[in-house]
N, C-alpha and C positions, 0 to 999 in steps of 0.2 A: 850420133853414135848409136844410141839405143834403137833408133828406127832401122838401122842396118841389121842389127841382131834379130829383131822381130821379123823383118822381111826375109831373112835367111832361113828361119824355121819352117820346115815343110809342113803343110797341112796333112794330117793323118785322119782318115775316116775311121770311126770306131767300128768294131766288129758288129755284124748283124745280130740282133737279138740282145744286145748288151742292155739297152734300156728296159726291156721286158724282164730280163733277169734281175736287174737292180730293183725295179719296182716290186717284183714278186718277193724278193728277199726282204725288202722293207716291210711289206705287208705281213710276211711270215713273222718277223720280229715284233711287229705291232700286236699281232694276235697272241703271240707268246707272252708278251708283257701284260696284256689285258687279262689273259688267263691266270697269270701269277697273282695279279692284283685282285682278281675276282675270288680266287681261292683264299687268299689271306683275309680279305674283307669278310667273306662268308664264314670263315672260322672265327673271326672276331665277333661277328653278329651272333653266331650260335653260342659262343662262350658267354657273351654279355647277357643274352636272353636266358641262358641257363642260370646265370648268377642272379637273375631278377627274382627268382623264387626265394632263395635264402635272404636276399636283401629285403624283400617284402615281409618275410617272417621276422627278421630282426627288427624292422621298423614297427611292426604290429606289437611285438612283445615290449619294446621300449616305450611305445605309446601307452600301453596299459600299465606298465610299471612306473611311469613318470608322473602320474596324476595330472598330466597336462589337460586331458579331456575333462577332468572334474573342475579344474579352475576355469576352463573355457565355458563349460556349461553353466557354472555359477555366474559368470559375467553375463552370459546371454539370457539367463532365466530371471535374475533379480537385478533390474536396472538401478534401483535406488541404492542397493548395497555396492554395486559396481561404481556408482558415482561418488559414494561416500569414501570408499577405500580404494580408489583407482590406482594410487601409487603402489600400494602393497600388492594388489592383484596383478598389476603389470610386472612387478619384480618377481612375484611368484611364477607367473607365466614364463618369464624369461629364464628363470632358474630351472624350471621343470621341463622346458622344451627339449624334446629328444633330437637335438640338432645333428648329432653324428649319424643316427639312423636315417633321418630325413635326407641328409646329404648323400649317404651311401645309396639310398634308393633313387634319388634324383640323378646322381652321376651314372648309375647303372642304366637308367632309362635313356639318358642323353647319349651315352656311348652306344647303346644298343640301336637306337634310332639312327644315329649318324653312320654306323657301320652297315645297317640295312640300306640306307640311302646310297652309300658308296657301292654296295654290292649290286644294287639295281642299276646304278649308272654304268658299271663295268659290264653287266649282263647285256644291257641295251647297246652299249658300244660294240660288244662282241657280235651281237646279232646284226648290227648295222654294217660292220666290216664284212661279215659273211655274205650278206645279201648284195653288197656292192660289187 
């Protein structure tokens, strides 16, 4: 029964130029999508790189206020004192470490680098499509 129905359907030739119009529209939509992604990633990269300066300033002020550098230099300069009071020095290092500012600076760097990478990927994709 199903063979009869399929055999009865007449074959229709598609209009001329349909395939070229379809591929042109697909290419146009791909270029538009890549442009949107490129703009969004570029704005993200610029914003994260602009936030890098305040994050660095915050980290440097926290570093100087926390006395972390003093404890670290004490450990590195006087080995016998560090070996004698190693537990106290490690606890002092752990308590005085500016973890919030270090994590803010590190996250800003990671986000900035990843958005720059994505921006360059979309830029190269856009150039590749235009040259093809």
